[in-house]
Phi, psi and omega in degrees: 000137176246128183253155176204181179248131184291139169222006177246211179289144176274079185216133181276140177219156173226127182193183177287136180256128178226170179228161178226130182264006178298143179270343177223171175084033180295324179297322180293320179296316183293336180257004181285123181300341178291343176258014180302131176073026179232151171269120187259131173257117176266130185271353177300141184296326178222132180237144174112351189290344175245015172066205181231132182287164177283181184262037181296146178235163176271187184293345179262002182083010180271140180298137178277330191238346186232165187270337180204182183277352185211163173292130185264332180287155177266346179196162181222139174228138180219158176286309181227141180235134174251112179285344179268122182239157180206101177202143185298332182266357185287140176240345178197169179282159177299317178301313179299318180298314179293320177299316178298321181279353180073032181250120177289148180215141180236136171248164181082014180280141177286089185298321181296314182296315182291318179296319177301315179297317179293323178293325183284324187247355189080188180296146181234156172279138181213175181223147165247123184232160175228072184304324182295333178266355183080015181258096178229158178255152180300149180292123180271349181080000184238018185275000000 
């Protein structure tokens, strides 16, 4: 079991756990359709410092800053989270954005241990739970 502190939605999920080693571009990763239906572990040491951009579009109606119209991941795990953001295109914090989208997120996760495990075994099924709140998902038998 890997524990963390919530900064997203207080919602339990069970899904495939994968990781991304990119050092920048977390909004793009979270909205990338290739991560649809997955719990994403970001290996960057601190995530959130530049917030989340707005939904601006170009003259053709294509988004200027994001990959799709919605968050694609079902959950997020990071080692460190900064609720204070500073970027010219930011309109809100990563935590606020995830809460609005109904996506649970955990900070304080041992990214090295989880990434090592995922590299050794490939993607794994996992859960984000909040037992203290009574928010748990049924046991899938594959965690």
